[in-house]
N, C-alpha and C positions, 0 to 999 in steps of 0.2 A: 130627673127623668128615669123611669123604670119601664120594663115591658108592660106593666099594668097601665101606666099613663102615656106611653108612646102612641101617638095617633098613627092610624094606618096610612099606607101610601095614598089610597084613593081619598082619604079624608083631607090630606094636605097637598094633593097634586095641584090644585089651583094656585097655592102659594109657591110651590116649587117652580111652577112654570112661570109665574110672574117674576120670581128672582132670576131665573136663568135667562129670561127675555130682557131683563133690565128694567122692569116696571116696578119692582119693589126691592127693598134692600134685604140682604141676608143678615142674619144674627152674628155670624162669624165668617170671615174670609182668611184663608191661609195662603201666604205668599212666600216666595223665596225657597221653594222646596223642589225636589225632584220626586214626582209622584210615580209610584209603581203601579202600573196597570196590569193586573193579573189576568185579564182576559187575553191580553196580547204579548205579555212579557216585555213591555216597553217601559222606559223610565224618562219621560219628557219633563222639562222644567215647567210644569203647569201650576195652576192655582185652583183652589177649592172654595166653594161657597156652601155654607151650612145653615140650615134653619129647621125648626120643628123636629130636631133630633135626626134629621136626614140630610144627605148630600143633595143640594140643588143644582149646582154647576161644577163641572170638572173640565177645565179647558186651559188654553194658553193665557187668558187674561180675564180675571174676575172683577176688573175695576168697575164694570157697569153694575155689579151686584152690591157695591159699597154705598152705604148711606151714612148719615150723621152719627148714628149710634152703633154702626157696625164695628165689632171688635176685629181689628186687623192684626193677625199674627204672622210676623216674618220669622221663618224657621231657619234662616241663615244658610242655605244651601244643603241642608239636611235632606235625607230621604223621608218620604211619607209613605208608609205601607199600611195595608188593611190591618185591623185588629185580628189577632190570631184566634183560630177556632180549634177546640179539642173535640175530635170526632167520636171519641168513646171514652167514658170515665165513670167512676162511682165516687160522688162526694164523700160518702161515709169512710171510704179508705183514706182520706186525709185526716181522719179522726176529728173532723170539724163539721159544724152545721153549714148549710148553703151560705148563710151570710158571712161566716168567718172564712169559709173556703174562697169566696169571691174577694173578700178583702185581702187575702194572701196572694191571689193570682193576678188581680187587675194591674198591680204595679209591674208585673212581668210581661204585660201586654196581651194577656188572654181576655178577650172581650166577649167571646161566645163559647159556651159549653154545651155538649150534648151528654146528659147524664141519665144513667139508669139506676134508680134507687132501689135495686132488688135486695140490698142488704136490709134496709129498714123493713121492706116488704115481708121478708122472711120472719121478722120479729113482730111487727105490728099490723101487717096486712095493709089493705087498701087505705085505711085511715092514716097510716104512716106515710104512704106515698103522697097522700094529699097534703100533709104537713110539709113535706119537702117541696111540692109543687107550689104551695101557697108562698112559702119563704122566698123561693126562687123568683116569683113574679114581681116582688117588691124591690129587687136588687138594681143597682145602677149599671147593669150589664145584661147580656142575654144568656140566661140559663134555661135551656130547653130540657124538658123531662121526657124520657121514654118510659112508657108503662111497663113495669117488670112482667116477664112472661112466664117464668119458671120458679114458682115457690110451691112445692120443693122443685129443686133443679132436676132431680132424678126420682121420680115417684117410685115408691116401694124400697128405696135404698136409704132414705133419711126421713126424719119427721121434723117439720119446721113449726114455728110458733103460730103461723097463719098460712093458709093456702090461698093462692091467687086462682081465680076462676075465669072462664071465657066471659061470664057476665061482668066481672070486675073490669076486664079489659075493654069491653064494649062501653061501659059507663065512663071510664076514664078518657076514651077517645073524644068525648065532647068537652073536656076541660080545655081552657084556652092555651096553656102552656105545654100541652102534650103533643109531641112531635112524631110519635111512632111507638112501635113495640120494642121493648128492651131485648137484649141478646137472647136468642132462642137457644138455650143451653141443652135442652133435651133433644139432642141431634139424633139419637137412636129412635126416639119417639116420632120425630118428623119422617125419618126414613121409613119407619114402619107404617106410616099413615095414622098415627094416634089421633083419635077424633078431637080430643081436647086440644092438642096443640094446633091442629088445622082450624079449629073454631077460633082460637085466639088470633091466628094470622088472617083468617077471613075477616074477622071484625076490624083488624087494622087496615087491610086492604080496602074494605068497604068505606072506611073513613078517608081513603086517599092518602094514607100516611106509610112511613117507611118501616119495614120489618128488619129488625137487628138480628144479626147472625152470631153463632158461636159454635164452630166446628173444631173440637179439640181432639182430633185423631189424625195420625199419619197415613191412615188408609184413604187413597184418593181413587179408589175403585167404585163399584156400583153404590155403596153406601153414601159416599160423598156426592155422587151424581143425584141420588134420590133426594138428599138433603137440599141441593141446589134447586131441584125442581119444586121443592116445597114452598119457596118463596123468600127465604132470607136474602137481603139485598147486599149484605156485607159480611165480613169476617175479620176478626182481630186475633185469632188464635194461631196464625201462621208463624213458624219459626225458622223457615229456610226459604230460598228462592223458589223451589218448586212449589211450595205452598202458595206463594204470592201469585205465581203464574197460573196455577190451577184455578184459583178463585177468579182472577180477571177474565180468563177464557171462558168461564161460565156466566159471564155478565154480573158478577159480584164485584164490589169494591174491596180491595185489599187494605185493610187498616193495619199500619205498621206501628208497633207501640215501643215507646221508651218510657217505662215508669221507674219507680224507685228500685225495683228488683228485676224487671223484665227488659231485656236488651235484644229486641227483635227487629230493629231497623236495619242495622248493618248487614245482617244475613239475608234480608229480603229486597232491599233497595237496588241491589244489583240487577234485578229484573228491569229496572229503568236504566241505570247508569252503564251497564255493560250489555244487556241483551237488547236494549233499545225499545222496550215496550212503551206503548202510549201511556204517559204519566197521568192522564186525566182520571184514571180509575184507581189511583193510589192515594191514600189519605194517611195523615199522621195523627197519633193519639197518644195518651198517657197510660190509661188503664193499668196501674193507678199510681199516684204519688202520695206519700204520707207527708205529714206536716213538716218534718225536718227537711225533706227535699225541697219543699215549696219555699221554705224560709232561706235555705242555704244556697240552693242550686237553680231554682226557677221552675217554670212550668212548661208551657208550650214554646217559649223562647229557648229553653234547654233542648227540647226535641228538634226544633228547627236548626239550631247550631250543629246538633249531632248529625242530622241528615246531610247537612253541607259538608261536615267534616268526613263523612262517609263517601264524598265524591260527587254529591248531587249539585247541580247547578243551583245557586242561591234562589233564583227566581222560580225555578221548577219546585224546588223544596217549599217555597212560599206558597205556591199554588196548592200544595198538598195540605196546607193547614189554613186555607182561606177559601177560595172559590171552589175547589174540588169538594170540600166538605159541605159548603152551602148548597151546591148543586145536588149532591147526594141526598140531602134531606128535603129537596124540593124548595129551597129557600134562595135560589140564585138571584131572584129579583128583590130579595129583602136584605142580604148580608153577603159578606165575604169578598167584597170588592169596593174600591173607591170609584163609585159610579153614581149617576143621578138616581134618586129615589131610594137608594139603599140606606140602611141604618148608618149614621155617621160614626163608624168605628175605625180608629186609626191609631197608628204609632209614629212618633217622630224618632228617628235614629240616624246616627252619623255614619253607620257602617252596616252594609247589608250581610256581611259575613260574621263579624264579631257580634252584631246586633245588640249594642247598648240600648236599653229602653229608656229614653230620655223624657218623653211625654206620652201620655195615653189619653185618648178621647173615646168614650163610649156613649152611644145614644145621643150624640150631639153635645156632650159636656165634658170638659176636662176632668178626668177622675184620678190621675196619678202624675207625679212628676219626680224624676230622679229616684225612682224606687219607693216613693212615698205616696200612700193613698191620700187623696185630697177630698173625698166625699165619704158620707157614712153609708154602711151597708146594714140596713134595718133588719132586726130579728122579728120573728113572730113570738107569740108566747107559747113556749113548749109545755104542754100539760103534764100533770103528774102521771098520767097513763103511759106517757113516752119516757118517763124517767124511773119507774119502778118496774123493771123488767128481768131481773135476775131472781128466778123463783127456784129455790132449792129447798127440799123437804127438811134438811138438817145439815149440820156441819159434817164434813167428811173426816175420815180417819185413815191412817196408813193402809189398813187392810182393804179399804175400797180399791186400792190400786194393785192388789195381788194379781199376778197371773199364774194360776195353778198349773203344775206340770202333770202329765199323765202318771198314774200311780206307778211307783217303782222306777221311774225314769231318772237317770243321772245327767242326761244331756237331751236336748230337743233341737229340731230343725224348725226355725221360726221364719215366718214371712215378715219382712221389714220394709217399711216406707223409706225409700231413699231420696233425700232432698238433692235437687239439682241446682247448683248456684246460678243465679241470674235468669232462671227459666221457671215457668209455672208447672210443667210436667214434673212428675216424680218418677222414680224407678222402683220396680218391684224386685227387692233383693232377698236373699236368704242368709241367715246366720246360724251357725251352731252354737247354742247357748247353754250354759251350765244350769244345773238345778241345785238350789240351796233351800233346804228345809221345806221341800215340796213346792216351792215357787221357782219360777223361771227367773234367773238373774242375768246381768249384762256385765258383771265385773271383769270378765275375760275379754270383752270387746269394748274398749273405752269410747269408741265412736258410735256406739249403739246405746240408746237410752229409751226410757219408757214414754209413751204417749197415751193419754187418756182423753176421752170426750165425755164431759159431764153435762147431763141433760139440765137446761136451765129455763125452759119455757113453761113447763106444766108441773114442776116439782115432783117428778116420778121417782127421783132418787137414783135414776140409772146412771151407770159409769161403764164406758166401754174402754177396754184396755188393749194396748198393741205395742209395737216397737217402731222406733224411727232412727234413721242413721244420717249423719251429715253435719250436725251442728258442732260437734267437737267438745262438748261440755266435759270437764275434766275434774269437778269437784262436787260435793253434795249440793244440789241446787234444784230448783223447779221454776218454770215460768208459765203462767196461766194468762188466758186471754178470752174475753167474751166476744172478741172479733174472730169469727170462725167461718169464713165463707164456705157455703152460702147459707147453711141452716143457722149459723150464729148461736150454737150452744156455747160451751166453754171447752177450749183446748188447753190441756196441761201437758207440758213436756218436761221431763226431769230425770235426774240420776238417783233420786232418793225419794222414796214413798212418803216419809214424813214431810219433806219439803213440798211434795205435790199437794198434800192435804192443807198445809199452811197457805199456799198460793190460792187454792180454789176457795177456801173459806174467807180469805181477805177480800176477794172479789164479790162474794156474797154480801159482805158487810158494806163495801163502798158502793154497790149498785152497778158494778160493771167497769170494764177497763182492762189494763195489762199490768201485771205485777211480776217481779222476779225476786225469789228468795235464794240466798245462798249462804252456807255456813250458819244457818240457823236464824238469820235476820233478813228482813225486807230490804233489798238493795235499790229498788226502783218501783215507782208507781205512776201510771198515767190514768187518771180517772176519766171515765167515758160514761157520764150518767144518762145521756139520751140514748135509749134503746140498747145500752151497753156497747154502742158503736162510736158515738160522737161526743165532743165537748163544745159547749157554747162559749168557751173562753177564746181570747185571741190566739192566732196561729203561733206567734212567737213563744207564747207561754206553753202551749201544747207541745211545740217543737223542743223546747228546752227539756221538758220531761221525757219526751221520746228519745232525745239524745242521751239523756241519763240512762235510759233503758238500754240503749245500744252499748254504752260504756259498760254497763253491768253485765250484759251478755258476753261482751269481749273478756271482762275480767273472769267470767265463769268458764272461759276457754273457747268461746265461739269465734270463728274466723270468717264466716260467711259474709258476703256483701248484703247489707239490708236484710238480715236474717229474720227480723220480725215479720216482714212481708211473707217469707217462706213459711213461718210458723202459722200465720193466719190462713194459709191456703190448704192446710193439711186435711181439712174436712170437705174439700171442694170435690164432690163425687162425680164431676163431669169432665175431669181433666185426668188423662191416664198418668201413672199406671195404677198406683195403689193409694187409697185414701182411708180414712176413718169416719164413721158416722155413728149416730146414736143406736143404730141397729147392728153395727159390727164393722169388720174390715171389709173394704169393697175393692174388688178387682175391677178397675174401670176399663180394662181391655175387653171384658166380657159382660160388664155391668151386672155382676153378681156378687152376693156376699161370699166371703171365703174364710177359712179358719186361720187363726193366728199361728197355731202349731200345726205343722204338716203331720199328716198320719204316716206312721212308719211303713 
């Protein structure tokens, strides 16, 4: 069963009614369990009857639903909970295609995902979004797609491979798996009444679908209120309790994230656990998890356990990644609960706090047992146009990464991007850097190294150079990645210009991915041939290469948690304070380009 083949509720309502009434047998009946009812936070010893991929009966005794061929499953006193929903994520950030991502997370109990493929939209435009949508529709779980809203994310401050238009949004709203508009990152544009942004939101509203939000600013004054008035229904960029409170007070849902590198649940969930606010408007999400996290630590089960560890009642936390999420996207009658008519998504677990994922059902079929996937996750055929996306006019050389100093200067004051561990925002720092042979150097500041953005969509030959601090690299090295949210050019960070050229040229050769060179040789490589963002290899294989990359980063002196995720966000010009783009260094507090070298 897949979303493509799942019959709608009206189509099977006569069958479900007949089963619930005892006039027809169910396909499967689950007995011996304690069923978590997320509508009421009750856990009665009930039974469940399933047919046609949906729940038919949920109540004290399903014996009247059992026929000669009904599969009766006794779960031996375990809890039966709804399948988990991720309210906001980007498949591409897992370095995996939708099929391989689903194969990785289904054994962890994630049966529903709301994904915004704006990464591939920046590279391939609407055709890339359609490829993601089509693969999602054939999976043995529910992967809903939000139509990306902002490519580019900040018009005038970056150049993407393709641009998303209001016409694209209107077209996508007719596709069967599109559930709404992806995160509206251009919050200054919304607050200023930008006609293009308003047209995209209007097309979504006209289709009766949800408008995703992204307000990445600490300013909760008039600009925030103007953004809320524009229509976004949620936000996942909060980092503290005040952010969460402000959003729900405006009628938005607060999406609290725990990803591979973003730890924003603990600082916001106190709005519920300590202030006592209504938990119905709080959701849990990942935004985002890379393959290593998925294989080693889990997905939404990891987020749920973390919320409970932060003091949230387990049943309330469970609501935040089941019924609350379904309700937010207008799908309460379709999923997010063990209740009649809903998609038959459930988890069997022996403990509501430790949450071992023992069996998983999605769309009425058993899909995983004891951490092992038991069904296939079909791929589509990814065309060559999606695989040949690293366009560079030539190989680069060390001098492409020169940062010239003003004539006659022996020292300069430079603006430096400051990485903040476990958070998406950066800091706008300054450093006094020496000049060597007419070039700005970093040798007197070992925690400051160079960063470059290499244009890779149109083979313009453009290279933007700046400085970054926080990685801790302490030897000749460079790391390059064609994952560079959101424009997805190529980001190169290094302490040595020769190594920066080696790393960039390597990715040109392999067609995209992440590589690290140190001491003159390649130390790690993760090939990402699809749009320079994803691999269609299994998650465990990609994760092994990603873990080798992490070890290589550590060997080069990096001490940050999940530093690759920080690397990949350094071009995200909609999150303060300082970022890099193909047009230059961007001050995201003012949304203006700024000079790398301060004028004396």
